[in-house]
Steps between C-alpha positions, in 0.01 A plus 500: 500500500378170635196299389254271664311222322181383672499121474334374819143446378322169483371546147169330581339615175772319306427159644570224404817655349608633839419193712861395487672796335500859632349744250824699447664186363231429239661520160414734216712599205751228582575598859340551837286810552729632772810452278354747250480760779853432621641538149303820436627646827859408420467661155382818677809491724320380813696211637412497872166317518294384796239224450243418760398131516249293689296235313748242363768760558778244520441419133548866406815536706648176371421585138631853504781466755702809585446651157858465376401325177267790421764764577313627805496459878185334630397512864188342648247623750345181633144510631396194704143622441420710197476864611313644198647784298557780755589253774750331272666828404514609863667175601760547228595858594818394688625364165374791292639785708381862522502606136224470241492162321338348195213259578354244265252215541645172373173414325483792258659551160591851394748670269543813713848603617573652843632823357152576361374616840773752581543573870246510780545875570345469848240236418468186705454298181445538129286225352507368146138519379351331191171505316244266664509147363180306430517323839525826695302761309416704810865601550678593822581870503454825307816658362472874439691711249764593759586136583305486826306189593157515665262238633207667323463644151477406133657362289641225710819300447632173650808467717744290296672338799813707436614808685778722613458499878642666809532286815288753690190374317495184714714607797200518736387142422587274796761243398388140453141617457305420182392827336379582150648791310185702431462654851855631473424647160181668625702652784750639250215644291361677806843657549522602135807284458395230253594545138433298190632437152278386214680223317362434152734218401478127551356370829333177611370384838575129494239398754345201328619209282314658210693826528828306526411319175405828332834653596689198370318531169572870483869454565517223243350727237751775587789261462380410151466863389 
């Protein structure tokens, strides 16, 4: 299985930290955010990784190179203009191929492993869902007892920015066209082909400097235990 790391965002909420450094290269726990993802994927046996880049993308490509020093193969999907999540995935499909792939946002921290989600079994995607954090109490979707996701319903969970995904989810998005992911997810819900997995382990959305600091402190405490 291949993986894609989403790393093309501007990270505007992280300014001034991201004025001259792309968010995936911000350091926590002694290494760049994106390096944690690469090493976790390699540990899981996923060594063919596609990374989309746009804002300060040259820094990411120069820093990570071809992946040899991490024991993986890195390939880059370059976006002259950021294409948002679905648009970025669609643009990278020639590198990802026709099989399901593991997708992860570069700006999240999570201890989940890809084998936790099993196989898609006909779904267009299976999303990792987590309990709503304080900054997003309203949640995103309802997950029922059979693992189906719905736009309506209680209780609601938050999409963790991690998923097992089939290329068909974004195949109808025109290439080189900015497009968010949610319309594609809603389409999959209407077809009854969007699953979810409730992850109850560690997860952080590193969207602000304060959350980055909180994660650094958390990891430091774990190292001392």
